[in-house]
N, C-alpha and C positions, 0 to 999 in steps of 0.2 A: 497806287500807294507810294508815298515818299518816306524814306528813312532819314532820320536826323540822328547823328551820333554826337554825344557831348562827353568829352574826356574829363575825368575828375582829378587827374594829376598830370604833371608836366611830362612824365615818361610816356604816357599813352598819347598825349598831345603831339609829341615829336614823331611817334610811330605813324600816327594818322596823317601828319603832314608829309612824311616821306612816302607813304603809300600813294597819296594823291599825286605827288611829283613824279614818281616812277610810272604811274598810269599815264600821265601827260607825255612823258618821254616815249612810252610805247606807242601812243596814238600818233604823235607828230612825226616820230622817226620812221613810221611805216609809210608816210606820204613821200612825195617826190619834190615838192616845190621848195625854193630857197627860203621863203618866209616860214614855212612849217619846220624846216630844219633849224632855222634861227630860233624858233620857239622851243625846239628840243634842247638846244644848247643852253638857252636861258633857264630852262627847268633843271638841267644838269648843274648849272651854277648854284641854283637854289638848294639842290641836294647837298652840294659841297658846303654851303653856309649852314644848313641845318645840322649836318653831321659834325661840324666844327664846334658846336656848343655841347660841351660835356663829352663823356666817353661812351658813345653809342655802342661800340663793340663790346666793352666790358659789361654794360647793362644787359645787352642781349644774351651774352654768354651766361650770365648769372640766371637770367629768367629761363633760358632753355634748359639749363641744368635743373632748376627748381621744378619745371614742368615735367621733365623726364622722371624725377623721383615721385611726383604726384601720380603720374600715369602708370608707373610700374605697379603701384599699389592696387590699381583697378583690375589687374589680371585675375584676381579672385572674384570679381563681380560678374555674376552670370548674365546680367542685363547688358553688358558691354560687348560689342562685337570684337572678337579677338583679332580678326583680320584688319579691321580699321585701327585698332590699337597698335598692332605691329607696324602698320604703315606710318602712322604719325611718329612713333618712336624711331623708326628707321630714318625718317626725314629729319628729325631732331639730331640724330647722331651724325648724319652726313653734313648737315649745315653747321653743327658745332665744330666738327673737324675742319671744315672749309674756313670758318671764321678764325680759328686758331692759326691758320696759315697766312692770314693777312699780316704783312710786316709793316710796322710803323703805324702812323695814324691813318684812319679811314680817309681815303681820297688824296693821300699824299702823292700818288702818281699824277694826279691832276694839278696839284699845287706846284709840282716841279716842272710842269710844262709851261715854258715861258710864253709861247704863242697863245695858249688858252688863257693864261692869267692876264695877258695884255688885253684880250677881248673882254674878259670879265671886268677889268678895271674901267675900260671905256664904256661898257654897257651900263655901268652904274650912273653914267651921265645921261640926262635926257637927250635922245638922238645921237648919242656918242658912238654908235656902231655904224655910222654912215660910211659909204665907200671911200670918201676922201680922208676919213680918220683911220680906217682899217682896210687899206687896199688888198692886203693878203687874205683877209677874211672875206672880202667881196669876191675875190678870185675863187676861194674855196666854196662859197655858196653857189657859184656857177659851174662847179665841176660836176661830173657824173653823179647822180643821186646814189648809185650803188657804192661809189667810192666814199661818199660822205657817210653812208650807213656802215661801211667797214670801219671808218674812224670812230663812229659812235660805239660800235662793238668793242673796239680797243679800249675806249674810255670807260665803258660800262661793265665789262666782264669782271674787273677787280672788285666792283661793288655788289656783284651778284650774291655772295654769302650774306651780306647785310640785308639785302632785299628779301632773300629766302628766310632769314631769321625773323624779320619783322612780320612777314606774311604768316609764319607759323604762330607767332604770339598773338596776332590779331585774329587769326582763325580760331584759336582756342578761346580767346576772349569773347568773340561773338557767339561761339557755340555754348557759352555758359549762360546760366540764368533761364528763367521762364517768363514768357509773355503774360502780361495781365492787362485786361481791358479797363479803361477809365473814361470818365467824362469830365471835361473842363467846363464847369458851369459858368456861363457868361464869359468864357475864354480864360478862366483862372482855375488852376489846380494846385493844391498844396498837400504835402505829406510830411509828417514829422519823423525824424530819425530814420530816414529811408536810405541814406547813402553812407552808412557807417563803414561798410566793407567794399562797396562797389568801386570799380576802376573806370567804368564808363556807363553812360545811359544810352539806350537806343529807343527812339520814338518812331512809331509808324503811324502816319496820318494820311487819310484819304485825300487825294489831290482835289476833291470837290470843295474842300474848305479853303476859301480865299485868304488864308492866314498862315503864319509861320510861328513856331514856338520860340520864345525867349526864355532860356533856362538859367536858373540860379540854384546852385546846389552846394551843400557842405554836409558835414557829418551830423548836423542837427536837423536840417530840414531841406526839402525839395520844393522849389517854387517854379511853376511853369505858367507863363502868361502868353497867350496867343495874341499876336498883333497883325494888323492889316498888311497884306503883302503886295499891294499895288504900288509899282514903282512911280516915282515922281510926285507922290502925294505925302503929306505930312503923316508921320508914324502915329497911329492911334490904336487903342485896344480893340480887339475883335469882341463884339458883345454877344455873339451867339454861342450855343453849346457846341463843344468839339469833342467827338469820340476819338480815342487814340489808344494804341497798344504801347505798353512801356515794359522795357526789360532792363534789369540791373545786371550788368556784366561784371564778372570778377574773376581774376586769374587765381 
């Protein structure tokens, strides 16, 4: 089964992008080669670019506080596990305090690092991070992998509260809503007034179907069109019936 997530507002779109970038950083930084650690640093620069758009810290603080108030009300619900509730509330409290301790703008410690910003600027040019352009970076990439990982830790630890905050919000978002099974007849599915309160859609499709969903959604209607997924071929509509699970996720 393959999951497809479709954000319905810019705030969730940013959180999903950051989650993807942090996952890439985890994967590539755990490796040892220079090219994988180069990929780690490029993903870190992308995190810096994404967090520079808007006030991610303020948005997360507001959302965590709102979720805390919502969850506190659930203490009187006998169907809710008190242990699970206590754990998520404790995680929210710890993360909230950690985020308050972030001084200045998110990622400011990276922007003030002249060496990193020089690499970031050159990396924006196709082939700009070659050894003859950035000899000091070339030297760093050939240092001991453990030393490079130590530097990654130094650069990433100040961003940990942001990552913890978005992980909590996305966990709560994905845990909301109920799955419903549908059939896209001849590759097309439409539903009116389905996205009035949703923040994100989750589709689960069996990978036996050689197609991908193309989603268009607003507060008035949801339209899903499945298209052929074969690379190198002209995009065309998938004409078979497609069964899929759909979840409307809402914070």
